[in-house]
KOLTOR-889292 format. One line per 5 residues: number of its first residue (from 1); their letters; for each residue x, y, z of C-alpha. Coordinates in Angstrom, 3 decimals, always signed. Example, Ala and Ser with C-alpha at 12.3 -4.5 7.8 and 13.67 -1.06 7.14 Angstrom:
% residues 2
1 = AS = +12.300/-4.500/+7.800; +13.670/-1.060/+7.140
This chain:
% residues 156
1 = MFCWR = -12.821/-4.382/-7.597; -11.434/-4.606/-3.677; -8.283/-3.864/-2.122; -7.197/-4.036/+1.558; -5.323/-1.992/+4.105
6 = IAKKK = -3.731/-2.889/+7.388; -3.083/-0.057/+9.568; -2.000/+0.711/+13.260; -5.232/+1.303/+15.005; -4.038/+4.660/+16.571
11 = YAASA = -3.687/+5.824/+12.935; -7.052/+4.546/+11.856; -8.722/+7.925/+11.441; -6.077/+9.343/+9.198; -5.226/+5.871/+7.227
16 = FNGEG = -6.164/+7.324/+3.926; -4.746/+10.889/+4.048; -1.439/+9.572/+2.572; +0.512/+11.434/+5.246; +2.567/+8.476/+6.184
21 = SRRKG = +3.904/+8.085/+2.744; +4.440/+12.026/+2.506; +6.514/+11.961/+5.566; +8.503/+8.801/+4.686; +8.126/+7.813/+1.222
26 = GRWTP = +7.616/+4.461/+0.047; +8.892/+1.805/-2.507; +7.054/+3.571/-5.509; +6.700/+6.995/-4.013; +9.205/+9.691/-2.696
31 = KGFPA = +9.026/+11.766/+0.308; +6.906/+14.743/-0.116; +4.119/+12.940/-2.028; +0.833/+11.890/-0.193; +0.115/+8.130/-1.290
36 = VYTAQ = -2.227/+5.502/+0.399; -0.667/+1.932/-0.147; -3.397/-1.002/-0.446; -3.233/-4.597/-1.321; -5.208/-7.015/-3.612
41 = TEALA = -6.112/-9.215/-0.962; -6.282/-9.225/+2.924; -3.388/-11.643/+3.499; -1.143/-9.644/+1.212; -2.043/-6.445/+2.998
46 = ALEQF = -1.214/-8.153/+6.231; +2.071/-9.760/+5.000; +2.962/-6.025/+3.486; +2.355/-4.788/+7.063; +4.236/-7.474/+8.753
51 = VQLGD = +7.484/-7.147/+6.956; +7.574/-3.674/+8.272; +7.535/-4.781/+12.051; +10.003/-5.891/+14.693; +9.185/-7.769/+17.651
56 = EGQNI = +7.344/-4.495/+18.852; +4.657/-5.498/+16.520; +3.313/-8.000/+18.980; +2.163/-5.078/+21.130; +0.494/-2.995/+18.607
61 = QFVCF = -3.155/-2.865/+17.866; -4.225/-3.099/+14.069; -7.293/-2.277/+12.150; -8.204/-3.463/+8.630; -10.014/-1.976/+5.859
66 = KIEIP = -12.079/-3.463/+2.806; -12.014/-0.673/+0.108; -13.834/-0.696/-2.977; -12.638/+0.565/-6.347; -15.575/+1.393/-8.795
71 = KEVRI = -15.294/+0.267/-12.154; -15.334/+3.862/-13.413; -12.307/+4.858/-11.523; -9.549/+4.511/-13.774; -6.377/+2.345/-12.828
76 = KTIDI = -2.900/+2.690/-14.406; -1.071/-0.602/-14.397; +2.852/-1.020/-14.408; +4.083/-3.244/-16.774; +6.721/-5.429/-14.967
81 = SSLPG = +8.685/-5.727/-18.321; +9.180/-1.777/-18.218; +10.932/-2.109/-14.879; +14.570/-2.166/-13.959; +16.089/-5.617/-13.467
86 = NWRES = +16.391/-4.922/-9.794; +12.820/-3.716/-9.081; +12.314/-6.313/-6.368; +15.681/-5.561/-4.522; +15.665/-3.551/-1.185
91 = PASPA = +16.385/-0.858/-0.797; +14.265/+0.125/-3.884; +15.687/+1.112/-6.711; +15.418/+4.879/-7.290; +13.553/+4.492/-10.697
96 = LKIYG = +10.442/+3.220/-8.684; +10.157/+6.288/-6.780; +10.751/+8.643/-10.133; +7.875/+6.270/-11.753; +5.644/+6.840/-8.785
101 = AEWLS = +6.321/+10.804/-8.434; +5.627/+11.110/-12.237; +2.495/+9.108/-11.619; +1.221/+11.443/-8.947; +2.426/+14.532/-10.369
106 = QAKTA = +0.622/+13.709/-13.711; -2.756/+12.979/-11.795; -4.297/+11.058/-14.738; -5.556/+8.089/-12.487; -6.509/+7.777/-8.607
111 = VLKVP = -5.178/+4.205/-8.402; -1.577/+2.889/-9.632; -1.360/-0.931/-9.981; +2.178/-2.351/-9.141; +3.593/-5.750/-8.683
116 = SILIS = +4.161/-6.971/-5.119; +7.961/-7.780/-4.420; +6.439/-10.328/-1.521; +4.109/-12.378/-3.966; +4.819/-12.466/-7.469
121 = SEYNY = +1.670/-13.289/-8.615; -0.275/-10.222/-6.499; -0.538/-6.679/-6.729; -0.522/-3.742/-4.764; -2.667/-0.731/-5.296
126 = ILNPL = -1.281/+2.669/-4.525; -4.091/+5.548/-4.127; -3.873/+9.165/-4.688; -5.710/+10.799/-2.030; -5.315/+14.096/-4.022
131 = HTDFR = -7.052/+13.012/-7.293; -10.637/+13.868/-8.097; -11.566/+10.333/-8.392; -10.384/+9.264/-4.806; -13.604/+10.551/-3.533
136 = KIVIG = -15.337/+7.723/-5.582; -13.544/+5.164/-3.694; -15.452/+3.368/-1.025; -13.538/+2.849/+2.187; -15.205/+0.382/+4.416
141 = ASEDF = -15.697/+0.635/+8.321; -12.366/-0.382/+10.108; -12.283/-3.730/+11.762; -10.023/-5.053/+14.315; -7.000/-6.895/+13.098
146 = CYAPR = -4.374/-9.098/+15.014; -1.389/-11.107/+13.975; -1.302/-14.731/+15.508; +1.220/-14.684/+18.344; +3.075/-17.556/+16.420
151 = MWKKE = +4.094/-14.974/+13.865; +6.870/-14.049/+16.287; +7.772/-17.642/+17.033; +11.534/-17.683/+17.421; +12.319/-21.512/+17.285
156 = I = +12.192/-23.504/+14.012
């Protein structure tokens, strides 16, 4: 199985250490826990990164990674029906961070499959860089990635 990650080029060398999530937290993980957010498709990875950007994103250089998760690496899947009714809202429900913290603390799997709030039929994959199976995940070489200038188009 493959997943994708878009990262700022200046952080390419450290894009899989989970430090960004450890410092800032994420929708599914609280501060203090290293985690690496990836997406089911390159397009979703691009969209997930894009929604974090302001106009300054036009001047940032990005890279894209294709990641292979081998079959022997177990994946825990979140059942949407088990989530609180407000799980898609922003800011995220604290329940999601609690779920992620428990998953990371228990360290039963290296990957957590979570539903995307942006594309309802797709998923994000959170990687635990501290899990022993993380070393089995194959991270492809970074490739330059850029958003089309019209992504910042002001007029409709």
